[in-house]
PATITOR-841746 format. One line per field, with one value per residue (C-alpha): residue number from 1; residue in one letter; x, y, z. Coordinates in Angstrom, 1 decimal. Example, Ala and Ser with C-alpha at 12.3 -4.5 7.8 and 13.67 -1.06 7.14 Angstrom:
2
num	[1,2]
residu	[A,S]
X	[12.3,13.7]
Y	[-4.5,-1.1]
Z	[7.8,7.1]
END
This chain:
182
num	[1,2,3,4,5,6,7,8,9,10,11,12,13,14,15,16,17,18,19,20,21,22,23,24,25,26,27,28,29,30,31,32,33,34,35,36,37,38,39,40,41,42,43,44,45,46,47,48,49,50,51,52,53,54,55,56,57,58,59,60,61,62,63,64,65,66,67,68,69,70,71,72,73,74,75,76,77,78,79,80,81,82,83,84,85,86,87,88,89,90,91,92,93,94,95,96,97,98,99,100,101,102,103,104,105,106,107,108,109,110,111,112,113,114,115,116,117,118,119,120,121,122,123,124,125,126,127,128,129,130,131,132,133,134,135,136,137,138,139,140,141,142,143,144,145,146,147,148,149,150,151,152,153,154,155,156,157,158,159,160,161,162,163,164,165,166,167,168,169,170,171,172,173,174,175,176,177,178,179,180,181,182]
residu	[M,W,P,A,F,A,V,L,T,A,L,D,G,A,I,I,H,W,R,P,F,A,G,D,G,T,G,V,V,P,A,L,L,L,G,F,F,F,N,L,V,V,A,A,V,L,A,P,M,A,G,T,L,L,R,R,R,R,G,D,L,P,R,V,V,A,H,D,Y,A,G,T,A,L,M,A,G,V,T,I,V,V,L,A,A,G,L,A,H,R,P,A,V,L,D,E,E,R,D,F,R,A,Q,A,L,A,V,H,S,Y,V,R,A,Q,A,A,P,Q,Y,R,A,N,L,A,R,A,D,T,L,Q,L,E,A,E,L,Y,R,T,C,V,P,G,E,D,P,K,R,R,L,C,L,F,V,N,T,D,Q,R,P,P,G,V,R,V,D,P,N,R,E,P,N,G,S,F,G,G,R,G,G,Y,Q,P]
X	[-9.0,-6.2,-8.2,-9.4,-6.1,-4.9,-8.1,-8.3,-5.2,-5.1,-8.1,-6.7,-3.8,-5.8,-7.5,-4.6,-3.6,-6.4,-8.0,-5.0,-5.7,-2.7,-0.2,-1.2,-1.0,0.7,2.5,1.0,4.0,4.0,0.2,-0.1,2.7,0.7,-2.6,-0.3,1.2,-2.4,-3.9,-0.7,-1.3,-4.5,-4.3,-1.0,-1.9,-5.7,-7.5,-5.9,-7.3,-10.7,-11.0,-10.7,-13.4,-15.4,-14.7,-15.9,-19.7,-19.6,-17.7,-18.8,-16.4,-12.8,-10.2,-8.9,-12.4,-12.7,-9.5,-10.4,-14.2,-12.5,-9.9,-11.9,-14.2,-11.4,-9.9,-12.8,-13.0,-9.6,-11.0,-13.8,-11.4,-8.8,-11.9,-13.2,-10.0,-8.9,-12.7,-12.5,-9.2,-10.0,-11.2,-7.8,-6.1,-8.6,-7.3,-4.2,-4.7,-6.5,-3.8,-1.4,-2.9,-3.9,0.0,0.9,-1.6,-0.3,3.1,2.2,0.1,3.3,6.1,4.2,3.5,6.5,9.7,12.0,12.0,14.4,12.1,9.0,10.0,11.2,8.2,7.2,10.3,9.4,9.8,8.0,9.1,6.1,7.5,4.7,1.0,0.1,3.9,5.4,8.8,8.7,12.0,11.8,15.2,16.4,20.0,22.1,21.3,22.8,20.7,16.6,13.8,12.1,9.0,7.5,3.4,1.5,-2.0,-3.8,-4.8,-7.0,-5.8,-2.4,0.2,3.6,6.7,10.4,12.8,16.1,18.0,18.4,19.5,16.9,15.1,17.0,19.5,17.2,16.5,13.3,11.0,13.3,16.2,19.6,21.8,24.8]
Y	[28.5,28.6,27.4,25.1,23.6,23.3,21.3,19.2,18.1,16.9,15.2,13.7,12.7,10.9,9.1,7.9,6.6,4.8,3.8,3.5,3.3,1.1,-1.2,-2.4,1.0,4.2,6.4,9.2,11.5,10.0,10.2,13.6,14.8,12.9,15.1,18.0,17.3,16.4,20.0,21.6,20.3,21.5,25.1,25.6,23.9,23.2,25.9,28.6,27.4,26.2,29.7,30.9,28.6,29.6,33.9,32.8,31.8,34.3,37.8,39.5,37.4,39.0,36.5,35.8,34.7,32.8,30.7,30.2,29.2,26.8,25.6,25.1,22.8,21.0,20.1,18.7,16.7,15.2,14.3,12.4,11.0,9.9,8.3,6.6,5.2,3.9,2.4,0.6,-0.6,-1.5,-5.5,-6.3,-4.6,-7.3,-10.1,-9.7,-9.1,-12.7,-14.1,-13.0,-14.1,-17.6,-18.3,-17.2,-19.8,-22.6,-22.0,-22.1,-24.9,-27.0,-26.0,-26.8,-30.3,-30.9,-29.1,-29.3,-28.1,-25.4,-23.7,-24.4,-22.5,-19.6,-19.6,-15.9,-14.5,-15.5,-13.4,-13.4,-12.1,-11.7,-13.4,-12.7,-12.2,-15.1,-16.7,-16.3,-17.0,-17.6,-18.2,-19.5,-19.2,-21.9,-22.3,-21.4,-18.2,-18.2,-21.7,-21.6,-22.9,-21.9,-22.4,-21.5,-21.2,-20.7,-19.2,-19.5,-22.7,-24.0,-24.9,-23.0,-25.4,-25.7,-27.0,-26.5,-24.5,-26.4,-22.8,-22.0,-18.4,-16.1,-13.6,-10.4,-12.0,-11.2,-7.2,-6.1,-8.4,-11.6,-10.7,-11.1,-8.0,-7.4]
Z	[-2.7,-0.6,2.9,0.6,-0.8,3.0,4.3,0.8,1.0,4.5,3.9,1.1,2.3,5.2,2.6,0.8,4.0,5.3,1.8,-0.6,-4.4,-5.1,-2.9,0.2,2.0,2.2,5.5,6.5,5.3,2.1,1.8,2.5,0.3,-2.6,-1.8,-1.7,-5.1,-6.8,-5.3,-6.3,-9.8,-10.0,-8.1,-10.6,-13.9,-14.3,-12.3,-14.2,-17.5,-15.9,-14.7,-18.0,-19.0,-16.2,-17.4,-20.7,-19.3,-16.6,-17.7,-14.6,-12.8,-12.1,-13.2,-9.5,-8.5,-11.3,-11.1,-7.0,-8.0,-10.6,-8.5,-5.6,-7.5,-9.2,-5.9,-4.5,-7.6,-7.2,-3.5,-4.7,-7.2,-4.5,-1.9,-5.2,-6.3,-2.7,-2.3,-5.6,-4.4,-1.3,-2.0,-3.5,0.1,2.0,-0.3,0.4,4.1,4.1,2.0,4.9,7.5,5.7,5.0,8.7,9.9,7.4,8.6,12.5,11.7,9.6,12.2,15.3,13.6,11.4,12.2,15.1,18.6,18.3,14.8,17.4,19.8,17.7,15.7,17.0,15.1,12.0,9.0,5.7,2.1,-0.2,-3.7,-5.8,-5.8,-3.6,-3.0,0.8,2.0,5.6,7.5,11.3,13.2,14.5,16.9,14.2,13.1,9.4,9.1,9.2,8.8,5.0,3.9,0.6,1.0,-1.7,-0.9,-4.6,-3.3,-0.2,2.2,1.7,-0.2,2.2,1.1,2.7,0.8,0.9,0.9,4.6,4.1,6.2,4.2,4.9,2.4,-0.6,-1.6,-3.1,-4.4,-3.9,-5.5,-4.2,-1.9,-3.2]
END
């Protein structure tokens, strides 16, 4: 079971990293830790219980062997569940990526067509904060670092709706999902 634990933990971590089952992605180390946690729970908690059930059906198996068989099978099951969840969540990840690209293109078009030259020159330095599922706030720096051109972009319509935010504070003054930092 323990060689399978090592291999399946690495595989689970890779799957969680490349095909996340929640959110928009997980770093390599957190993905490996999550895979390690899933497999540790299986090996420490579920494998002994499943091994006991296996020994009831096959009394000829030693206890340790029954636990190893059960643990290996359960860890393979965890890998299958993680992969299935990641594949099921993939369309949501792709939708978020499409929305982000759409808002970036909308900001680019707006700034090129309607913004002052100081903002057009700094368009590559724009930063974006996602406020809600399809609502973004993108700020483009100008000459004054504390006063930016900030735009709300709504991607639940085609083409995305763009409107100027009268608050010219940079996105860095916001914390988390739009709350101000103290």
